[in-house]
LUMRO-987879 format. One record per residue (C-alpha): x, y, z; residue in one letter; residue number from 1. Coordinates in steps of 0.1 Angstrom, whole numbers, plus 2048, in hexadecimal, padded with zeros to 3 digits. Last residue first. Example, Ala and Ser with C-alpha at 12.3 -4.5 7.8 and 13.67 -1.06 7.14 Angstrom:
BEGIN
<r><px>889</px><py>7F5</py><pz>847</pz><resn>s</resn><resi>2</resi></r>
<r><px>87B</px><py>7D3</py><pz>84E</pz><resn>a</resn><resi>1</resi></r>
! end
This chain:
BEGIN
<r><px>3D3</px><py>B48</py><pz>D49</pz><resn>p</resn><resi>87</resi></r>
<r><px>3D0</px><py>B64</py><pz>D62</pz><resn>g</resn><resi>86</resi></r>
<r><px>3ED</px><py>B79</py><pz>D70</pz><resn>a</resn><resi>85</resi></r>
<r><px>3D8</px><py>B7E</py><pz>D8F</pz><resn>q</resn><resi>84</resi></r>
<r><px>3DA</px><py>B59</py><pz>D99</pz><resn>i</resn><resi>83</resi></r>
<r><px>400</px><py>B59</py><pz>D95</pz><resn>a</resn><resi>82</resi></r>
<r><px>406</px><py>B7A</py><pz>DA8</pz><resn>a</resn><resi>81</resi></r>
<r><px>3EF</px><py>B6D</py><pz>DC3</pz><resn>e</resn><resi>80</resi></r>
<r><px>403</px><py>B4D</py><pz>DC6</pz><resn>v</resn><resi>79</resi></r>
<r><px>424</px><py>B60</py><pz>DC8</pz><resn>d</resn><resi>78</resi></r>
<r><px>417</px><py>B78</py><pz>DE3</pz><resn>a</resn><resi>77</resi></r>
<r><px>409</px><py>B5C</py><pz>DF7</pz><resn>r</resn><resi>76</resi></r>
<r><px>42C</px><py>B4C</py><pz>DF7</pz><resn>s</resn><resi>75</resi></r>
<r><px>430</px><py>B29</py><pz>DE7</pz><resn>l</resn><resi>74</resi></r>
<r><px>430</px><py>B0B</py><pz>DFD</pz><resn>g</resn><resi>73</resi></r>
<r><px>40B</px><py>B05</py><pz>DF7</pz><resn>y</resn><resi>72</resi></r>
<r><px>413</px><py>AFA</py><pz>DD4</pz><resn>p</resn><resi>71</resi></r>
<r><px>402</px><py>B0A</py><pz>DB8</pz><resn>l</resn><resi>70</resi></r>
<r><px>3F1</px><py>AF3</py><pz>D9F</pz><resn>s</resn><resi>69</resi></r>
<r><px>3E9</px><py>B00</py><pz>D7C</pz><resn>c</resn><resi>68</resi></r>
<r><px>3CA</px><py>B02</py><pz>D65</pz><resn>q</resn><resi>67</resi></r>
<r><px>3C1</px><py>B11</py><pz>D45</pz><resn>v</resn><resi>66</resi></r>
<r><px>39E</px><py>B0F</py><pz>D35</pz><resn>m</resn><resi>65</resi></r>
<r><px>39B</px><py>B1A</py><pz>D10</pz><resn>a</resn><resi>64</resi></r>
<r><px>383</px><py>AFF</py><pz>D05</pz><resn>e</resn><resi>63</resi></r>
<r><px>36C</px><py>B0A</py><pz>D21</pz><resn>l</resn><resi>62</resi></r>
<r><px>369</px><py>B2D</py><pz>D12</pz><resn>s</resn><resi>61</resi></r>
<r><px>36D</px><py>B4F</py><pz>D21</pz><resn>g</resn><resi>60</resi></r>
<r><px>38F</px><py>B50</py><pz>D32</pz><resn>p</resn><resi>59</resi></r>
<r><px>387</px><py>B34</py><pz>D4A</pz><resn>h</resn><resi>58</resi></r>
<r><px>3A3</px><py>B30</py><pz>D63</pz><resn>w</resn><resi>57</resi></r>
<r><px>3A8</px><py>B10</py><pz>D77</pz><resn>i</resn><resi>56</resi></r>
<r><px>3BD</px><py>B16</py><pz>D95</pz><resn>v</resn><resi>55</resi></r>
<r><px>3C8</px><py>AFA</py><pz>DAD</pz><resn>k</resn><resi>54</resi></r>
<r><px>3D6</px><py>B03</py><pz>DCF</pz><resn>l</resn><resi>53</resi></r>
<r><px>3ED</px><py>AE7</py><pz>DDA</pz><resn>d</resn><resi>52</resi></r>
<r><px>3F2</px><py>AC7</py><pz>DED</pz><resn>e</resn><resi>51</resi></r>
<r><px>3CF</px><py>AC0</py><pz>DFD</pz><resn>r</resn><resi>50</resi></r>
<r><px>3BA</px><py>AD5</py><pz>DE5</pz><resn>e</resn><resi>49</resi></r>
<r><px>3AD</px><py>AF9</py><pz>DE9</pz><resn>l</resn><resi>48</resi></r>
<r><px>39D</px><py>AFC</py><pz>DC7</pz><resn>l</resn><resi>47</resi></r>
<r><px>39B</px><py>B1F</py><pz>DB7</pz><resn>l</resn><resi>46</resi></r>
<r><px>385</px><py>B22</py><pz>D99</pz><resn>l</resn><resi>45</resi></r>
<r><px>390</px><py>B3F</py><pz>D83</pz><resn>a</resn><resi>44</resi></r>
<r><px>37C</px><py>B59</py><pz>D6F</pz><resn>r</resn><resi>43</resi></r>
<r><px>38C</px><py>B6C</py><pz>D51</pz><resn>w</resn><resi>42</resi></r>
<r><px>38C</px><py>B8D</py><pz>D3F</pz><resn>e</resn><resi>41</resi></r>
<r><px>378</px><py>BA3</py><pz>D56</pz><resn>s</resn><resi>40</resi></r>
<r><px>383</px><py>B91</py><pz>D76</pz><resn>r</resn><resi>39</resi></r>
<r><px>371</px><py>B76</py><pz>D89</pz><resn>e</resn><resi>38</resi></r>
<r><px>37F</px><py>B61</py><pz>DA6</pz><resn>l</resn><resi>37</resi></r>
<r><px>36B</px><py>B41</py><pz>DB0</pz><resn>m</resn><resi>36</resi></r>
<r><px>374</px><py>B2D</py><pz>DCE</pz><resn>w</resn><resi>35</resi></r>
<r><px>372</px><py>B09</py><pz>DD5</pz><resn>q</resn><resi>34</resi></r>
<r><px>37D</px><py>AF7</py><pz>DF6</pz><resn>c</resn><resi>33</resi></r>
<r><px>35B</px><py>B01</py><pz>E07</pz><resn>p</resn><resi>32</resi></r>
<r><px>348</px><py>AEC</py><pz>DEE</pz><resn>n</resn><resi>31</resi></r>
<r><px>322</px><py>AF1</py><pz>DE5</pz><resn>d</resn><resi>30</resi></r>
<r><px>321</px><py>B15</py><pz>DEF</pz><resn>d</resn><resi>29</resi></r>
<r><px>33F</px><py>B20</py><pz>DDA</pz><resn>m</resn><resi>28</resi></r>
<r><px>356</px><py>B38</py><pz>DEB</pz><resn>r</resn><resi>27</resi></r>
<r><px>359</px><py>B5A</py><pz>DDB</pz><resn>v</resn><resi>26</resi></r>
<r><px>37A</px><py>B68</py><pz>DD0</pz><resn>a</resn><resi>25</resi></r>
<r><px>37F</px><py>B8E</py><pz>DD1</pz><resn>g</resn><resi>24</resi></r>
<r><px>3A5</px><py>B8D</py><pz>DD9</pz><resn>l</resn><resi>23</resi></r>
<r><px>39E</px><py>B97</py><pz>DFC</pz><resn>q</resn><resi>22</resi></r>
<r><px>385</px><py>B7A</py><pz>DFE</pz><resn>q</resn><resi>21</resi></r>
<r><px>3A1</px><py>B62</py><pz>DF4</pz><resn>l</resn><resi>20</resi></r>
<r><px>3B7</px><py>B71</py><pz>E10</pz><resn>w</resn><resi>19</resi></r>
<r><px>39B</px><py>B6E</py><pz>E2A</pz><resn>a</resn><resi>18</resi></r>
<r><px>398</px><py>B49</py><pz>E21</pz><resn>e</resn><resi>17</resi></r>
<r><px>3BC</px><py>B43</py><pz>E23</pz><resn>l</resn><resi>16</resi></r>
<r><px>3BE</px><py>B55</py><pz>E45</pz><resn>a</resn><resi>15</resi></r>
<r><px>3A1</px><py>B41</py><pz>E52</pz><resn>p</resn><resi>14</resi></r>
<r><px>3B2</px><py>B21</py><pz>E46</pz><resn>l</resn><resi>13</resi></r>
<r><px>3D2</px><py>B2A</py><pz>E5A</pz><resn>s</resn><resi>12</resi></r>
<r><px>3F0</px><py>B36</py><pz>E45</pz><resn>h</resn><resi>11</resi></r>
<r><px>411</px><py>B24</py><pz>E47</pz><resn>q</resn><resi>10</resi></r>
<r><px>40A</px><py>B0D</py><pz>E28</pz><resn>n</resn><resi>9</resi></r>
<r><px>404</px><py>B2D</py><pz>E14</pz><resn>l</resn><resi>8</resi></r>
<r><px>428</px><py>B36</py><pz>E16</pz><resn>p</resn><resi>7</resi></r>
<r><px>42E</px><py>B58</py><pz>E28</pz><resn>t</resn><resi>6</resi></r>
<r><px>43B</px><py>B74</py><pz>E12</pz><resn>s</resn><resi>5</resi></r>
<r><px>419</px><py>B84</py><pz>E13</pz><resn>e</resn><resi>4</resi></r>
<r><px>41D</px><py>B89</py><pz>E38</pz><resn>p</resn><resi>3</resi></r>
<r><px>407</px><py>B74</py><pz>E4F</pz><resn>p</resn><resi>2</resi></r>
<r><px>3E2</px><py>B7F</py><pz>E53</pz><resn>m</resn><resi>1</resi></r>
! end
């Protein structure tokens, strides 16, 4: 896997998938571009889209959903920090 300072757009798809698995995310069976990441205080749907990685956090209720789009030009470390920070 490339160093964590490497932008996501310079990772191969297998490297991105390995990274998501290391985070604890699970690929959705019905769509290989969707991953679910669960923490005790929130869960997040991670969407590998064409231009960016979309994150939709569900802190407990659907009314409180928060989402953001993280460009693939960001480093893996920055994206991971943003995801782990939660909503």
